[in-house]
C-alpha positions as CSV (number, residue, x, y, z in Angstrom):
1,X,21.6,39.3,15.7
2,X,19.6,39.3,13.0
3,X,21.1,36.3,11.1
4,X,19.9,33.9,14.1
5,X,16.2,34.1,13.8
6,X,16.1,33.6,10.4
7,X,18.6,30.6,10.2
8,X,15.8,29.0,13.2
9,X,12.7,30.6,11.1
10,X,14.2,28.9,8.1
11,X,15.1,25.5,9.6
12,X,11.9,25.2,11.2
13,X,10.1,25.9,7.9
14,X,12.4,22.9,6.6
15,X,11.2,20.8,9.5
16,X,7.6,21.4,8.7
17,X,7.8,20.7,4.7
18,X,10.2,17.0,5.9
19,X,7.5,16.2,8.5
20,X,4.8,16.5,5.9
21,X,6.4,14.7,3.5
22,X,6.9,11.9,5.8
23,X,3.1,11.9,6.4
24,X,2.2,12.3,2.9
25,X,4.6,9.0,2.5
26,X,3.2,6.9,5.3
27,X,-0.5,7.8,4.7
28,X,0.0,6.7,0.7
29,X,1.6,3.5,1.6
30,X,-1.1,2.5,4.0
31,X,-4.4,3.5,2.8
32,X,-4.4,1.8,-0.2
33,X,-3.3,-1.4,0.8
34,X,-6.4,-3.5,2.2
35,X,-6.7,-6.2,4.6
36,X,-7.5,-8.4,1.7
37,X,-4.5,-7.3,-0.3
38,X,-2.7,-7.9,2.6
39,X,-3.7,-11.7,3.1
40,X,-3.0,-12.1,-0.4
41,X,0.7,-10.9,-0.3
42,X,1.0,-13.1,2.5
43,X,-0.4,-16.2,0.6
44,X,1.8,-15.2,-2.8
45,X,4.6,-14.9,-0.5
46,X,4.3,-18.6,1.0
47,X,3.5,-20.1,-2.2
48,X,7.1,-22.2,-3.5
49,X,5.2,-24.3,-6.4
50,X,3.1,-23.3,-9.5
51,X,0.1,-24.8,-7.9
52,X,0.5,-23.2,-4.8
53,X,0.7,-19.7,-6.9
54,X,-3.0,-21.1,-8.6
55,X,-4.2,-21.8,-5.5
56,X,-3.7,-18.6,-4.3
57,X,-4.8,-17.0,-8.1
58,X,-8.2,-18.7,-6.5
59,X,-8.5,-17.9,-3.3
60,X,-11.5,-15.3,-2.4
61,X,-10.2,-13.4,1.2
62,X,-12.7,-13.3,3.9
63,X,-11.9,-9.6,4.0
64,X,-13.0,-8.7,0.2
65,X,-16.3,-7.7,0.2
66,X,-18.4,-10.9,1.6
67,X,-21.5,-11.6,-0.8
68,X,-21.1,-8.2,-2.4
69,X,-20.2,-7.2,-6.2
70,X,-16.9,-6.0,-4.9
71,X,-15.5,-9.7,-4.3
72,X,-12.3,-9.9,-5.7
73,X,-10.3,-13.3,-5.9
74,X,-6.0,-13.0,-5.1
75,X,-5.7,-12.9,-8.9
76,X,-8.0,-10.4,-10.0
77,X,-6.1,-7.9,-7.0
78,X,-2.7,-9.1,-8.2
79,X,-3.7,-8.0,-12.3
80,X,-5.8,-4.3,-10.8
81,X,-2.1,-3.8,-9.0
82,X,-0.2,-5.0,-12.0
83,X,-2.3,-2.7,-14.5
84,X,-2.8,-0.3,-12.7
85,X,1.3,0.2,-12.3
86,X,1.9,-0.4,-15.6
87,X,0.0,2.5,-16.8
């Protein structure tokens, strides 16, 4: 009769670990994507020609900070993301 509580305890621990990993993956995927990055992504996805892409590169999303030093164009956001991925 001692096998059942041990099995239930292991199952509960496994369930907690899996839920924690799922929560961490969701948080990692959502917290590092800003509204400006999502707007740029949508624009890049809809660009069909090199001229469209060049226009997106120069575009500064309204949600990127306005007139603060952190203002970034879609091109600079893409370069920062590429650098981060390659390092």
